[in-house]
N, C-alpha and C positions, 0 to 999 in steps of 0.2 A: 504494500500500500504506500502511496506517495505521502510523505509527511509535508504538511503545509508550512511554509516559511513564516515565522512569527517573530514579532518584536515584543519585548517586555519593556514597558514604560516604568522605569524604576530600577536604578542600578545599585543603590546602597541601602535602601530601606528594608525592613524585615519582610514585608509582604512581597516586594520586588524580588528579593533573594529567594524567598520560598517559591515564587513562580519560576525563577531560573532553575532552581533545584528540581522542580517537578517536570519541567520540560526536557531535562537532559535525556531521559530515556523514553519519553512519551511516544507511543506508536503512531499517533495521528498528527502531532504538531512538532515542529522543529524550532529550537532557539536559533534564530538567524541574525538577530540584531538586538541591541539594548539601547534604550534612551535614558539619559540622566540629566541632572541639572548642569548649570555652567561650571559647578565645582568639580564634577566628575567627567564632563565632556572632554574628549581627546585622550583620556586615559584608557588603558586596556583593563579588562575585567579583573585580571589578577593583581592589579594595582589598587583596587578598592577593598577596604577592610571587609572581611566576611563576618556578618553579625550573628549567624545562626549557631546553635549549639553543636550541630553535626559538622564534621570537617568539610571544607570546601570540596565539592565534587569536581570531576575533570570537565569543567565547562569549556566550550570553545572560547579562546582568548580574544574576544571581539573588542574592537575599539568603540567606546561609548559615544553615541550621538547626542548633540544638544537638543533636547526636546523642544525648546522654545527658539531654536535657531531658525533663520528665515528659510532655509532649504530643507528642513527636516521632513516635511510631508513628501516632497518630491523625491528626496533621497530614499524614502521608504518605498515609494512607487517604483523607482528605478532598480531598487534591490529585489523587487519581486515579492515584497512582504504582503501576505494575505490576511494575517490575523494580528491584532494588537491587544495585548493583555495589559490593561491600565492598572497600575498599583501606585497611583499618584495622590498627593494632597489635593483636596477639592479645588483649590484656587488654580492649580496648574492644570488639572483635568478639564476645567472650564475653558481653558485656552486652546487645547489641542485635540480632545477626543472627537468633537464634531467635525473638525477639519479632516481627520483621518477617515471617518465614516463617509464624508462627502465625496471622497475620491475612490470609494469602494472597498477600503480596508475594513474588515469586520472588527468592531471594537467590543471587547468584553471587559467590563470595568468593575473594579473593586472600590472605586472612588465614590463619594457621596453626592457630587454636584448634580448629576442627571437622574438620580433616583426618583422614580415616580413621575418623571416628565412625560407628557403626552407623546405617544409614538415611540417611546423607549421602554421596552419591557423590564420590569423589576421582578426577578424570579428567584425562588428557591426551588430547584427542579422537582423535588419530591412533594412539593406543596401546591404550586400553581404552574405546572408545565404548560397549560393551555394559554397562559399569558404570552408565550413566545409567538403567538399568532400576530402580535404587534411588531415583531422583528422585521426590519427592512420595509416598514410601511412609510409613514410620513417623515421619519428622521433617519432613514438609511439603516445600514447594518450595524446596529448599536444596541447593546443590552447591558443591564447592570445586575450585580449581586447586591445583597442587602448588608445592613449593619451586622457586624460579627456577633454581637450578643443576641441578636434576634433569633438566630438559628436554634439555640438551646431552648428557646421558648416556643417558637413557631412550629417546629417539627412535631413535638408531642401534641401540641394543640390541634394540628391538622389531623392527627390520628384520632382525636376525640371529638371532632366537630360534628359528627353525625348525632351526637347526644344533644345538640342545641346549646351553644355557648352563650351565656347571658352576661357574665362578668369575669374578668381576669385581673388578678392582683399578682404582681411580680416584684421581687427584690433581687438585685444582681450583686455578685461579687466578681469583679472583672480583673483579669491579670494585667500586670505591668506592660507586657508586650503589646497590649491593645492600644497603648499610647505611643508606641514607637521605640526604637532602639535606645534613644538617649535615657528614657526612664528605666528601661529594662537593665541597662548597664550602670545605673546609679547605685552605688553602695548605700547611700542614704535611703533611697526608695526601697531597696531590698530589705533594709532594716526597719521599714515602716514609716519613714519620714517623707511623706508625700501627701498631696491633696486626695482626700477620699471622694469628694464630690466630682462628678463628670458633667460639666455644664452642657445642656442641650441634648444629652444622651437619651433621657426618658422620652422627650418629644419625638426624637427620631424613631425610637422603637415603637411607640404608639402609632405613629403615622404609617410606618412600613408594615407593621403587623396587620392592620386593617386592610392595607393595599394587597398584600400577598394572599390574604384569606378571602379576598373579594372575588367577584366574577368579572368576566370580560366578554364584551359583545360590541360589534360595530366599531372597533378600534377605540373602545372606551372601557376603563376599569371602574366598576361599581364597588366601592369598599365594603367590607363586612360591617355589620352593625351590632356591636356589643360594647359594653363599658370596660375601660382599662384603667388600672392604677399601676404606675411603674416608679420604682426608686432604684437608682443605679449608684454603685460605689466601687472605687478602685481598692484592691487589696494587694498585699505584698507577696504575690505569687507570680512566678515568671510567666507561665502559660496556663491557659484554661479558663474559660468563663463559666461560672456556675450561676444558675437562677433558681429561686425558691418561689414556687407558684401555687396559687389557689385558683381553682376554676369552678364557677357555679354554672350549672346547666338549667335548662328549662323543664327538666323532668328528673325523677328519681333514677339513680343509676347504681348498680352493684359494683363492688370492688372487682369482682371476677370479670365483669363486662369491660371495665376500664382497662384492666391488665391485658385482657385478650385483644382489645383494640390497639394498645401500644405494641404488643408482641407481634401482631399480624400486619401492622402498617408496612406498606411495600412500595417500591419504585415501579413505575409502569414498564412495559416491555421495551420501549425505546431506551430507557435509562439503564436497564439491567445489564446491557452489553457495553456500557461505557467503562473505560479503564479506571476512572476515579470513583465509580459507584461502590460503596461498601456492600458487604454481603447482606446486611439489613440496615435500614436507615436509623432504627432505634435499637440500642443494646440495653435491655432491661436487667437491672440488678436490684438486690435488696437495699443496699446502701452504697453511695458513691464514695470512693476513695480518690481524692483529687490528684494524688501522686501516681497511683497504680492504673487509673482509668483514663489517662490522657490520650492514649493511642489505641482506640478501638477501631477494628475493621468491620464491626457489626456482629461478629461472633466471638472474637478473641481480643484480648488485650495484649499488645505487643510491647516488648521491652527493647529499647534502643533500636527502633526500626530505621531503615535507610529510606527517607521519603522520596529520594530520586528513583528508587526501584519499587518500593511498596506504596503504590499510589492510593490504595484503599486505607492505609494506616492513618488514623486520626480523622476519618471522614464520617464516622457514625456519631450520633448523639446518644449519650448515656443518660438513662432515666432511672431514678431510684427513689426510695422513701415514699412509695405510692400508698396513700391511705385515704379513706373517706372521712371527712370531718363532719359531714351531715349526709342525709340521704340524697342530696343533689349537689354536693360540693366535694371535689377531690383536691388533695394536696400532693405535690411531687417536687422533686428537684431535677434539673436538667444540667448537663455538662458537656462541653465540646471544646475541641482545640481551636482557639480563636484565629490563629494564623493559617491553619489548614482548612478545616470545614467552614470556618467563619470568614475566610478571606481567600487566599490563593487557590486552595483546593476547590472551594465552592464556585469561584469564578471560572476555573478550568472545567469543572463539571458542566457549567452552563454552556461553554463552547462545545463540549462533547455532545450535549443534547442537540445543539444547533446542527452539528455535523451529522448526527444520526438521523435527524429529521430532514436532511437534504437542504438546509437553509444556507449553506455556505456556497457561494458561487465559484465556478471554475474560472481560472485566469484566462 
């Protein structure tokens, strides 16, 4: 199979390096270019500090392009780039993503700027794959993944939505890596000296949850309609976002029915054959261990996986402490790897969905 030449927009950030790592041995997409800021432009990849805990893989030693340079878009066209994986800050994504889509380069973005924008699907593949019908409509070949914390909440909620969701209350404990490498590598932050509050995070989660749980028709998304209360906090953990959730339904539900719904939640047939799809979207456990349960492939917890080879590792959402607090309300915790399932891996899975659905044009 021909591997499609791809550019990663992000040379030195955690998510950009996760994407480089995941593309190294990917069977469908090939790392053919990297774009970075003016600080890294002109350097070779091996001259940029590697931020991830795994050793730097044998990446092609590409010269980094200046994303905001005047010739960047045409340089990508001339290089035959077909896919752009955007791992950029929102303000930079605003300046470049649409330009790439406008010349026919398919953009799959982890950045927040275009999330929920009309004509650009915002998708978690196992929750709202039908929203990809908006892809390549009014805004060209452009799609977005969601906020990294949302995945731990939305995936189990999707498994339970047939019970009729009325109200969701969520509290998060989010890892340092969710704020980038500078906080992750701060000794003070690792010791607990950091801001706990995350400004604007709750509002993003509320908006994006209703969006991905909504329905789509005639190029328009109708958001879901239920009440949400969200509180987000940063904790002194390197990786892994955990959420503590209470869900009230519009009917009485048994614990057995809730666990069965979580256990049998599945990907559709298109997604099951994608390289990054875990064996199951939800890994149900009695109690979550934030150290041991970070790298789930849906059926097993891996120790020290190689994310450049084991694309399913870290892609499942772990759910535990499931209990009924009343006859119509369930409580549970959700946990996922924020730079894998919540960021680079989730965005790559979105591109895999588009590939399997025949949405990527031939050059």
